[in-house]
C-alpha positions in Angstrom: 22.9 -38.2 178.3 24.7 -35.9 175.8 23.7 -34.0 172.7 26.1 -33.8 169.7 25.6 -31.6 166.7 26.9 -33.2 163.5 27.0 -32.8 159.8 27.0 -35.5 157.1 27.9 -34.7 153.5 26.8 -36.3 150.2 28.8 -36.0 147.0 27.5 -38.7 144.8 29.6 -41.0 142.6 26.6 -43.3 141.7 22.9 -42.7 141.0 21.8 -45.4 143.5 21.0 -44.8 147.2 24.1 -44.2 149.3 24.0 -44.4 153.1 25.0 -41.0 154.4 24.5 -41.4 158.1 23.7 -44.3 160.5 22.4 -43.5 164.0 24.6 -45.2 166.7 23.0 -48.1 168.6 23.2 -46.0 171.9 21.5 -42.9 170.5 18.6 -41.3 168.6 19.1 -38.6 166.0 17.1 -35.7 164.6 17.8 -34.7 161.0 17.1 -31.0 161.1 17.5 -30.4 157.4 18.8 -31.9 154.2 20.2 -29.0 152.2 20.7 -29.8 148.5 22.8 -27.8 146.1 22.2 -28.2 142.4 24.6 -26.2 140.2 22.5 -26.7 137.0 20.1 -28.8 135.1 17.1 -30.8 136.2 17.6 -33.6 138.7 15.5 -35.8 140.9 16.6 -36.3 144.6 15.4 -38.9 147.1 15.9 -39.5 150.8 15.5 -43.0 152.1 15.2 -43.9 155.8 15.8 -47.5 156.8 14.0 -48.6 160.0 16.5 -51.1 161.5 13.9 -52.7 163.8 11.6 -53.5 160.8 14.5 -53.9 158.3 12.4 -51.8 155.9 13.4 -48.8 153.8 11.0 -45.9 153.1 11.3 -43.0 150.6 10.5 -40.0 152.7 11.5 -37.3 150.2 11.1 -37.3 146.4 11.9 -33.9 144.8 12.5 -32.6 141.3 15.2 -29.9 141.6 16.1 -27.5 138.8 19.3 -25.5 139.1 21.1 -23.5 139.9 19.5 -23.6 143.3 20.0 -24.5 147.0 17.0 -26.0 148.8 16.0 -27.8 152.0 14.1 -30.9 150.9 13.2 -32.0 154.5 9.9 -30.3 155.2 10.3 -31.0 158.9 12.6 -32.9 161.3 13.3 -36.6 160.5 13.8 -38.8 163.5 16.1 -41.8 163.5 16.0 -44.4 166.2 18.9 -46.7 167.3 20.7 -48.1 164.2 18.4 -46.5 161.7 20.1 -45.0 158.6 19.5 -42.3 156.1 20.5 -42.7 152.4 20.4 -40.2 149.6 19.9 -40.8 145.9 20.0 -38.6 142.8 19.4 -39.0 139.1 22.7 -37.4 138.2 26.1 -37.3 139.9 27.3 -34.1 138.3 26.8 -30.7 140.0 24.7 -31.9 143.0 25.6 -32.4 146.6 23.9 -32.3 150.0 24.6 -31.6 153.7 22.6 -33.0 156.6 22.4 -31.2 159.9 22.0 -33.8 162.7 21.3 -33.6 166.4 22.5 -36.9 167.9 21.2 -37.7 171.4 23.3 -40.3 173.2 22.0 -42.3 176.1 25.5 -42.6 177.6 27.0 -40.0 180.0 29.6 -38.0 178.0 32.0 -38.2 181.0 32.1 -41.9 181.1 
């Protein structure tokens, strides 16, 4: 079993949900934070998690963000199981981005 620390970045080009990270089929992942940067204006921001075992997507964060600001919209850790994914969505593609901090826990030995 091995732990991997990863980042996933979001720089939107569309205002629909964009898959930003998918948990590998041999791992679980903990999203430690979703840090959003808004350089100006008022925008809405959503985080969707898709539960692959139920093929269902849930909105787990819905935030109104006025800028300029930087904020963590995850109020606690978000857990992804095998093949689950996280998607981010914003109301405007200009001046907004996000970074996810991820702890990925693999069930395979890192040596082999």
